[in-house]
Every structure is written in C-alpha cells, then in structure tokens.
C-alpha positions in Angstrom: 0.3 0.0 0.0 1.8 3.2 -1.1 1.8 6.5 0.6 -1.1 8.1 -1.2 -3.6 5.4 -0.4 -2.5 5.9 3.2 -3.1 9.6 3.2 -6.6 8.8 1.4 -7.5 6.9 4.0 -6.4 8.9 7.0 -8.4 11.8 5.4 -11.6 9.3 5.1 -11.3 8.5 8.7 -11.1 11.9 9.6 -14.1 13.0 7.4 -16.0 10.2 9.4 -14.9 11.3 12.9 -15.9 14.5 12.3 -19.5 13.7 10.7 -19.9 11.2 13.8 -19.2 13.8 16.1 -21.4 16.2 14.5 -24.0 13.5 14.9 -23.7 12.3 18.4 -23.4 16.2 20.0 -26.9 16.9 18.0 -28.4 13.8 19.5 -27.6 15.3 23.4 -30.4 17.9 22.4 -30.4 21.7 21.9 -27.2 23.0 23.6 -28.5 26.7 23.8 -31.2 25.5 26.3 -28.5 23.6 28.5 -26.4 26.8 28.8 -28.8 29.3 29.2 -31.9 29.5 31.3 -34.7 30.1 28.7 -37.0 31.5 31.4 -34.9 34.8 30.8 -34.6 35.2 27.3 -36.9 36.1 24.5 -37.0 33.7 21.8 -35.1 36.1 19.4 -31.9 36.2 22.2 -32.4 32.1 21.8 -32.1 32.3 18.0 -29.4 34.3 18.2 -27.3 32.1 20.3 -28.3 29.2 18.0 -27.0 31.1 15.2 -23.9 32.3 17.0 -23.0 28.7 18.1 -24.3 26.9 14.5 -27.2 25.5 15.6 -29.8 27.5 13.8 -31.8 26.0 10.4 -32.2 22.7 9.4 -29.5 19.8 10.1 -28.1 20.0 7.0 -27.7 23.9 7.0 -25.9 23.0 10.5 -23.7 20.4 9.1 -22.5 22.3 6.2 -22.2 25.4 8.6 -20.0 23.2 10.7 -18.1 21.9 8.1 -16.7 24.7 7.1 -15.8 25.9 9.8 -13.8 22.7 11.1 -11.8 22.9 7.4 -11.4 26.3 8.4 -9.9 25.8 11.7 -12.5 27.3 13.5 -14.4 24.3 16.0 -16.4 27.2 17.5 -16.1 28.6 21.3 -16.4 27.9 24.4 -19.9 28.2 26.1 -18.0 28.4 29.7 -15.1 30.5 29.1 -15.7 32.4 25.6 -12.5 31.5 24.5 -11.7 30.1 21.0 -12.3 26.1 21.2 -8.9 25.2 19.6 -7.4 27.8 22.1 -8.6 26.0 25.4 -7.6 23.0 24.2 -4.1 23.7 23.4 -3.5 25.5 26.8 -4.3 21.7 28.4 -2.2 19.9 25.8 0.9 20.5 27.0 0.3 19.0 30.0 -0.9 15.8 28.6 2.1 15.6 26.5 4.3 15.9 29.5 2.4 13.3 31.4 2.6 11.1 28.1 6.4 11.3 27.9 7.1 10.6 31.1 4.9 7.6 30.9 6.2 6.0 27.8 9.7 6.4 29.1 8.7 4.3 32.2 6.8 1.9 29.8 9.5 1.3 27.7 12.1 1.0 30.6 10.1 -1.5 32.4 8.6 -3.5 29.8 11.9 -4.1 27.7 13.9 -6.1 30.2 11.0 -7.5 31.9 9.8 -8.9 28.5 13.3 -10.0 27.4 13.8 -11.8 30.5 10.5 -13.8 30.5 11.2 -14.9 27.0 14.5 -15.9 27.8 13.3 -17.9 30.5 10.0 -19.4 28.7 7.9 -21.4 31.1 10.5 -20.8 34.0 9.7 -19.5 37.3 10.9 -15.7 36.4 8.8 -16.0 33.4 5.6 -17.0 35.3 6.0 -14.4 37.8 6.6 -11.4 35.5 3.4 -12.6 33.1 1.5 -12.8 36.4 2.5 -9.4 37.3 1.7 -8.5 33.7 -1.9 -10.1 33.9 -2.7 -7.9 37.0 -1.2 -4.8 35.8 -3.5 -5.4 32.6 -6.6 -6.3 34.5 -6.3 -3.5 37.0 -8.2 -0.5 36.5 -6.2 2.6 35.9 -7.9 4.7 38.9 -7.7 1.7 41.2 -3.9 1.5 40.9 -3.9 5.5 41.2 -5.5 5.7 44.1 -3.4 2.7 45.5 -0.2 5.0 44.8 -1.6 7.9 46.6 -2.6 5.7 49.5 1.1 4.2 49.8 3.4 7.3 48.4 0.9 10.4 49.3 -0.8 9.3 52.9 1.1 6.5 54.6 4.7 7.5 53.6 4.0 11.3 52.8 6.5 11.4 49.9 4.7 12.7 47.1 2.0 15.0 46.5 -1.3 13.4 45.8 -2.6 15.7 42.9 -2.7 18.9 41.4 0.7 21.0 39.9 3.5 23.2 40.3 6.6 20.7 40.6 8.2 18.2 38.9 7.0 15.9 42.2 3.1 16.5 41.2 4.1 14.2 37.8 5.5 11.1 39.2 2.1 9.6 40.6 0.2 10.0 37.3 2.8 9.1 35.1 3.9 5.9 37.0 -0.1 5.1 37.0 0.0 5.7 33.3 3.4 4.0 32.6 2.9 0.5 34.7 -0.3 0.4 33.3 1.0 0.7 29.7 4.2 -1.5 31.0 2.1 -4.5 31.6 0.9 -4.5 27.9 4.3 -3.7 26.2 6.3 -6.5 28.4 3.9 -9.1 26.8 4.4 -7.8 23.2 8.2 -7.5 24.0 8.2 -11.0 25.1 6.2 -12.3 22.2 8.7 -10.3 19.7 11.8 -11.6 21.6 10.3 -15.7 21.1 9.5 -15.1 17.5 13.0 -13.9 17.1 14.6 -16.5 18.8 13.0 -19.2 16.3 14.6 -17.4 13.5 17.3 -19.5 11.2 19.7 -16.9 11.5 19.5 -16.6 15.8 19.8 -20.3 15.5 23.2 -20.6 13.7 24.6 -17.6 15.6 23.9 -19.8 18.8 25.1 -23.1 16.9 28.6 -21.1 16.3 28.9 -20.4 19.6 28.9 -17.0 19.4 28.2 -15.2 23.2 24.7 -14.6 24.4 25.0 -10.9 24.7 26.3 -10.7 20.9 23.6 -13.2 19.8 20.9 -10.8 21.4 22.1 -7.5 20.5 23.1 -8.5 16.8 20.4 -10.8 15.7 17.3 -10.9 18.1 17.1 -7.2 19.2 16.8 -6.0 15.3 14.3 -8.5 14.6 12.3 -7.3 17.6 12.3 -4.1 16.5 9.6 -4.0 13.7 6.7 -5.3 15.8 7.6 -3.0 18.9 8.1 0.1 16.7 4.7 -0.6 15.1 3.1 -1.0 18.6 4.8 1.5 20.6 3.1 4.7 18.9 -0.3 2.9 19.2 0.0 2.7 22.8 1.5 6.1 23.3 -1.6 7.2 21.4 -3.9 5.1 23.8 -2.5 6.9 26.7 -3.6 10.3 25.4 -6.9 8.9 24.7 -7.6 7.0 27.8 -5.7 9.4 30.3 -9.0 11.2 31.4 -9.6 8.9 34.6 -5.9 9.3 35.5 -6.1 13.1 34.9 -9.2 13.6 36.9 -7.9 11.2 39.9 -4.5 13.4 40.2 -6.4 16.6 39.3 -4.0 16.8 36.3 -4.6 19.7 33.8 -4.6 18.1 30.6 -7.0 17.4 28.0 -8.3 13.7 29.9 -9.7 16.2 32.6 -10.9 18.9 29.8 -13.0 16.3 28.3 -14.5 15.1 31.5 -15.4 19.0 32.4 -17.0 19.4 29.2 -19.0 16.7 29.3 -20.3 17.9 33.1 -20.7 21.6 31.9 -22.2 20.5 28.4 -19.5 22.8 26.9 -20.0 21.0 23.4 -17.5 23.2 21.7 -14.5 22.5 23.7 -15.9 19.0 23.8 -16.0 18.3 20.0 -12.3 20.5 19.8 -10.9 17.9 22.4 -12.2 14.7 20.4 -11.1 15.8 16.9 -7.9 16.6 18.5 -7.4 12.8 20.0 -8.8 11.7 16.6 -6.2 13.5 14.8 -3.4 12.2 17.2 -4.5 8.5 16.7 -4.9 8.9 13.2 -1.6 10.5 12.5 0.2 7.9 14.3 -1.5 5.1 12.6 -0.2 6.7 9.7 3.2 7.1 11.0 3.1 3.6 11.9 2.4 2.3 8.2 5.2 4.5 6.9 7.8 2.9 9.7 6.6 -0.5 9.0 7.1 0.0 5.2 10.5 1.5 6.0 11.8 -1.1 8.6 10.3 -3.7 6.4 10.4 -3.4 2.5 8.6 -6.5 1.9 5.5 -5.4 3.4 5.1 -2.9 0.5 6.0 -5.4 -2.0 3.4 -7.8 -0.2 0.6 -5.4 -0.8 1.4 -4.1 -3.9 1.0 -7.8 -5.3 
C-alpha cells in the first residue's frame, strides 16, 4: 500500500470522525437550553445564540456550517469561558504531552527488560512471575492503581503530593500510574517479539556457532524485534492520550483528558468536540506514521501489498 492510499485513508477517517462527532453531539438535545435559562430570554435571543453557535436552520444547514468551520480550523467558542475552543484545548495539551512522555519512558524502561527476561526463560519461574504481574497490571483499572499509589506514597509515607501541579513531584504519581498500566501490555508484546525472533534461522545459526549470548541478542534478536515493537509503541502512546481522562481526574492533572470530563459535565460542546477531534487526529496521524515506519523497516510489506 503506497503513501497516497494511506493518506487518502487517513483523510476519509478524519471525515468520518468529524461527521460522527456532529451526529452524536446533536443527539444530546439543544445545547443552547443547557447553557442559558430560556425563562430569562426571549425567543429572538435564543435564536441569536443558536445562529452564533451554529445550531440554527435545518440539520443539513447545520452540518454544512459545521463542516466549513472545521475545515477552516474554527471549532467554535467555549460556551463557558468565551475563548476559542481550539485555544482552550491547546492550553491543556502541554500537560498531557508531558505526562505521556514520562509515562512512555517508564513503559519502555520497564517493559523491554521484563519482556526480554521472560522470553529468555520461557515457562520458568521468572517467566511465570513476570507474566502474572503483567496480567494483574493489565486487569487492574487505572483509577484503582492511581488511588493505591496515592494511599502508599501520599497518605502513608507522605513522600509525594496526591495531585495538582506546580513541581516535578506532582508528575511522578500520574506518570507512574499510566506507565505501569501500559508497561504490563508492552511487556507481553516484547516477550512475544523476542520469542519469535529466537526461532529465526539466523539466531539458531549464531547460537550454534558459539557466539556469546549478548552478541546473539544485540546483533540478531534485537534487530528482528524492532519491527513489531516500533509498530506497537506509537499505538500505545496514542492510547495513553485518549485514555488519560480517568488518571488526570484522579490526580487533578490539567490535561485534555480531564478537559473532556469537565466539558461533558458543563455541556461545553464546542470544547468537547475540539478535544475529541484533536485526540482523533493524533490517533490517525500515529497510525499513519506506524504504516510508514513499518514500510521503511520492512520493505517486503510494501511489495506484498502491491502484489
């Protein structure tokens, strides 16, 4: 599959998401009545608000207005703060990116060595312990893990703040929560990738020639693990962004995940749709980059798709 087809698929996905957001938000009822008190306003004033926010006219007129604004980068104005919705979202984005960056480092730093150790001892005691811990981490909800970390490090030992911002210490617990949760998944992928690489003829041949285990790992096993791991890593990073609402709410971290929760509770639909579209854009772009990286790391995939 060449790059132009991938780009076309990404554009179609974006259009479908834009349309789906429009339909879902219109199903919630008249947003004007959720923000203002209709008893204190005349019908003319209510209609003025509807025109201003793009909710006047037929559903087709609303969609045309909505789509043109989205194409122009105008996602509306926050009905709570009065700021452009894009501005509100971009103000929260750095906090989320900071959280995701630290969590990614933790995920890789934990998942790669543990997954490798488990794969080097398949079926052994160490493999059983690591995979059991991975299963527990995968099954444990993020908010339970986050609350547990707060109880241990904030309540019992008073080592770290339980929430908020202001210093690097405030970032440790939320990043640890997200990083541990995703590390449990990444560990299993690393183990699977290493086990598949060990079975390759080049690894078997290198081992039979008597090469040191470290040389076999770094020269033969690790390069062959890169393709599946590079493919999966961006998807997990994108999942951190889209699934961070619970963690950011537990730790009062001012990211876009918490912004989604606040927008839903306040019926601030402009900010909600801007946040959803940003997350969707990040996920689609991430998938596109994964396709490009996979084609670059394994040119045979491009040949297979072309045939």
